[in-house]
C-alpha positions as CSV (number, residue, x, y, z in Angstrom):
1,M,-8.5,15.2,20.8
2,Q,-6.3,17.0,18.3
3,R,-3.4,15.0,17.0
4,Y,-0.2,16.0,15.2
5,F,2.6,14.0,13.5
6,V,6.1,15.3,14.1
7,Q,9.6,14.3,13.0
8,P,11.4,11.9,15.3
9,E,14.0,14.4,16.2
10,Q,11.4,16.8,17.6
11,F,10.7,14.2,20.3
12,K,13.1,14.8,23.2
13,E,13.1,12.8,26.4
14,D,10.2,14.7,28.0
15,T,9.5,17.5,25.7
16,V,8.3,17.9,22.1
17,D,8.8,21.1,20.0
18,I,6.1,21.7,17.3
19,T,7.2,23.8,14.3
20,G,6.2,24.9,10.9
21,E,2.6,24.5,9.6
22,D,1.6,22.5,12.7
23,A,2.7,25.3,15.0
24,R,0.7,27.8,13.0
25,H,-2.3,25.5,13.1
26,I,-2.1,25.2,16.9
27,S,-1.6,29.0,17.5
28,K,-3.8,30.5,14.8
29,V,-6.5,27.9,13.9
30,M,-6.9,26.1,17.2
31,R,-6.1,29.2,19.2
32,G,-4.0,27.2,21.6
33,K,-2.7,28.5,24.8
34,P,-0.4,27.3,27.6
35,G,-2.1,24.4,29.5
36,D,-3.9,23.0,26.4
37,K,-3.3,19.3,25.7
38,F,-3.1,17.3,22.4
39,I,-1.5,14.1,21.1
40,V,1.8,14.0,19.1
41,S,3.3,11.0,17.3
42,D,6.6,10.5,15.5
43,G,4.8,8.0,13.2
44,H,7.1,5.2,14.1
45,T,7.6,4.2,17.8
46,R,6.6,7.1,20.0
47,E,3.3,8.8,20.8
48,A,2.4,11.0,23.7
49,L,-0.1,13.3,25.3
50,V,1.6,16.7,25.6
51,E,0.7,20.0,27.2
52,I,1.6,23.4,25.8
53,D,4.2,25.4,27.8
54,V,5.1,28.3,25.5
55,I,3.7,29.5,22.1
56,E,6.1,31.6,20.1
57,Q,6.3,32.7,16.4
58,G,6.6,29.4,14.5
59,L,7.3,27.3,17.6
60,V,5.1,25.6,20.2
61,T,7.0,24.1,23.1
62,T,5.3,21.3,25.0
63,H,6.1,18.7,27.7
64,V,5.1,15.1,27.8
65,V,2.2,14.4,30.2
66,E,1.7,10.7,29.3
67,V,3.4,8.2,26.9
68,L,0.7,6.4,24.9
69,A,0.5,2.9,23.5
70,M,0.4,2.8,19.7
71,T,-2.5,0.5,19.2
72,H,-4.5,2.0,16.3
73,E,-2.9,0.2,13.4
74,A,-4.2,-2.9,11.6
75,K,-2.2,-6.1,12.0
76,M,-2.7,-6.9,8.3
77,K,-0.7,-4.4,6.2
78,V,-2.6,-3.5,3.1
79,T,-1.1,-1.5,0.3
80,I,-3.4,0.1,-2.3
81,A,-2.0,0.1,-5.9
82,Q,-4.3,2.5,-7.8
83,S,-4.1,3.2,-11.5
84,L,-4.0,6.9,-11.8
85,P,-7.6,8.2,-12.1
86,K,-8.9,11.5,-13.5
87,G,-9.2,14.7,-11.6
88,D,-9.0,14.6,-7.9
89,K,-10.1,11.0,-7.5
90,M,-6.7,9.9,-6.3
91,E,-7.0,12.4,-3.4
92,T,-10.3,10.8,-2.4
93,V,-8.7,7.3,-2.5
94,I,-5.8,8.4,-0.4
95,Q,-7.9,10.3,2.2
96,K,-10.6,7.6,2.6
97,C,-8.3,4.5,2.5
98,T,-6.0,6.2,5.0
99,E,-9.0,6.6,7.4
100,I,-9.8,2.9,6.8
101,G,-6.3,1.6,7.5
102,A,-4.1,1.3,4.3
103,V,-0.4,1.4,5.1
104,S,0.8,2.7,1.8
105,F,-0.2,3.7,-1.7
106,V,1.4,2.9,-5.1
107,P,0.0,4.9,-8.0
108,F,0.7,3.3,-11.4
109,L,0.0,3.6,-15.1
110,S,-2.0,0.9,-16.9
111,E,-3.2,0.3,-20.4
112,R,-6.4,2.2,-20.0
113,T,-5.2,5.0,-17.7
114,I,-6.8,8.2,-19.0
115,V,-4.9,10.9,-17.2
116,Q,-1.8,12.3,-18.9
117,Y,1.1,11.6,-16.7
118,D,3.5,14.6,-16.4
119,A,6.8,13.7,-14.6
120,K,7.6,17.4,-14.2
121,K,4.5,17.9,-12.0
122,E,5.1,14.6,-10.0
123,E,6.8,16.0,-7.0
124,K,4.2,18.8,-6.5
125,R,1.4,16.2,-6.8
126,L,3.2,13.8,-4.4
127,D,3.6,16.6,-1.8
128,R,-0.2,17.3,-2.1
129,W,-1.0,13.6,-1.7
130,R,1.3,13.3,1.3
131,K,-0.3,16.3,3.0
132,I,-3.7,14.7,2.5
133,A,-2.5,11.4,3.9
134,K,-1.0,13.2,7.0
135,E,-4.2,15.1,7.6
136,A,-6.4,12.0,7.2
137,A,-4.1,10.0,9.5
138,E,-4.3,12.7,12.2
139,Q,-8.1,12.9,11.8
140,S,-8.6,9.2,12.1
141,H,-6.1,8.8,15.0
142,R,-3.7,6.6,13.1
143,N,-0.3,5.9,14.6
144,V,1.5,6.2,11.3
145,I,1.2,8.1,8.1
146,P,0.8,5.9,5.0
147,E,3.7,6.0,2.6
148,L,3.2,7.2,-0.9
149,E,5.4,5.9,-3.7
150,S,6.1,7.7,-7.0
151,P,4.0,6.4,-9.9
152,L,5.2,3.1,-11.4
153,T,4.7,1.6,-14.8
154,W,2.6,-1.6,-15.1
155,K,5.8,-3.6,-15.5
156,Q,7.4,-2.0,-12.5
157,L,4.3,-2.8,-10.4
158,L,4.5,-6.5,-11.4
159,N,8.1,-6.6,-10.3
160,T,7.1,-5.6,-6.8
161,F,4.9,-8.7,-6.2
162,A,7.6,-10.6,-4.5
163,Q,7.4,-8.1,-1.6
164,Y,3.9,-9.2,-0.6
165,D,2.3,-12.3,1.0
166,A,-0.8,-12.0,-1.1
167,I,-1.8,-9.9,-4.2
168,Y,-5.5,-9.3,-5.0
169,F,-6.3,-8.0,-8.5
170,C,-9.7,-6.3,-8.7
171,Y,-11.2,-7.4,-12.1
172,E,-14.7,-6.5,-13.0
173,K,-15.0,-9.5,-15.4
174,E,-14.2,-11.9,-12.6
175,H,-17.4,-13.9,-11.9
176,G,-15.9,-16.8,-10.1
177,L,-13.7,-16.1,-7.1
178,Q,-15.0,-13.2,-5.0
179,L,-12.9,-11.2,-2.5
180,R,-14.2,-13.0,0.6
181,D,-13.5,-16.4,-1.0
182,A,-9.9,-15.4,-1.6
183,V,-9.2,-13.6,1.7
184,K,-10.9,-15.9,4.2
185,P,-8.7,-18.9,3.5
186,F,-5.6,-16.7,3.7
187,V,-6.7,-15.3,7.1
188,D,-7.6,-18.8,8.3
189,V,-4.1,-20.0,7.5
190,R,-2.2,-16.9,8.7
191,G,-4.4,-16.1,11.7
192,A,-6.5,-13.1,12.5
193,N,-3.5,-11.3,14.1
194,T,-1.3,-11.7,11.1
195,D,1.1,-8.9,10.1
196,S,1.1,-10.2,6.5
197,K,1.6,-7.7,3.7
198,I,-1.2,-7.6,1.1
199,L,-1.2,-5.7,-2.2
200,L,-4.6,-4.6,-3.5
201,I,-4.6,-3.6,-7.2
202,V,-7.4,-1.3,-8.5
203,G,-7.7,-0.2,-12.1
204,P,-8.6,3.1,-13.8
205,E,-12.0,4.3,-15.0
206,G,-11.9,1.9,-18.0
207,G,-10.8,-1.1,-16.0
208,F,-8.1,-3.6,-16.9
209,S,-7.6,-5.4,-20.2
210,E,-7.6,-9.2,-20.4
211,E,-3.9,-9.1,-21.1
212,E,-3.2,-7.2,-17.9
213,C,-5.2,-9.7,-16.0
214,R,-3.3,-12.5,-17.5
215,K,0.1,-10.9,-16.7
216,A,-1.0,-10.2,-13.1
217,E,-2.0,-13.8,-12.6
218,E,1.2,-15.1,-14.1
219,A,3.1,-12.9,-11.7
220,G,1.3,-14.3,-8.7
221,A,-1.8,-12.2,-8.3
222,T,-5.3,-13.6,-7.5
223,S,-8.0,-12.1,-9.7
224,I,-11.1,-11.3,-7.6
225,G,-14.5,-9.7,-8.0
226,L,-16.2,-7.3,-5.7
227,G,-19.8,-8.4,-6.1
228,R,-22.4,-8.1,-8.8
229,R,-22.2,-4.4,-9.2
230,I,-19.5,-2.4,-11.0
231,L,-17.8,0.1,-8.6
232,R,-16.2,3.3,-9.6
233,C,-12.4,3.2,-9.5
234,E,-12.3,5.5,-6.4
235,T,-14.8,3.3,-4.6
236,A,-13.4,-0.1,-5.3
237,G,-10.3,0.3,-3.1
238,M,-12.3,1.5,-0.1
239,V,-14.7,-1.4,-0.4
240,A,-12.0,-4.0,-0.9
241,L,-9.8,-2.7,1.9
242,S,-12.8,-2.6,4.3
243,C,-13.6,-6.2,3.4
244,I,-10.1,-7.4,3.9
245,L,-9.8,-5.7,7.3
246,Y,-13.2,-7.1,8.4
247,E,-12.2,-10.6,7.5
248,S,-9.0,-10.3,9.4
249,G,-11.0,-9.4,12.5
250,E,-10.0,-5.7,12.5
251,M,-13.7,-4.6,12.3
252,G,-15.3,-7.4,14.4
253,G,-15.1,-10.1,11.7
254,V,-13.5,-13.4,12.7
């Protein structure tokens, strides 16, 4: 069933007004008509099955048919910190990791970041990324839209580590501790239904330097490998996120 995210103020006691691009999508793309039903969520605490009452220019008026439980989010809250990759790879990371279950994304600049960061274009790019996250969250029936932070420097990222219960640093030269060996003990201690916050750090096309690995570990990160094969930067986050959620029981693991 089609799903839309709305602002909390659009939710009244028993009605929801859909405006803007979503209203256009309902009327023009979906060819909605009075009596059609779909799901709306405020992305925080309320979600409901609604039915269309009236379609006007730029406005779709609906009434609540049924209040729904918000049960589609993972207990373990994983943030993807991705060093800015070339081209549209960041869009792929955001889209796919939103579908899998990431709660937020933190782009950052590292030593081997290839893309030239342009602060003047930042807001336009963030708007594009947020639209992709919203559409992916709607498609995958998420209850919330993942948050997107403005790009950080490497030092700024290190300074955020205290916000998390565990930090995993994906390092292709790590041949000792693998992701499962790091995550399983954490889950065993915290429990499968933990609401712990995890930061998953993924490097750029050229990977991380040994100095960056050392700094990350000194700041509290656990350096981990993702198997014997080298993954592309846009693939690593998807694989690692899936493994973490599996180990936490989200995908039939423990």
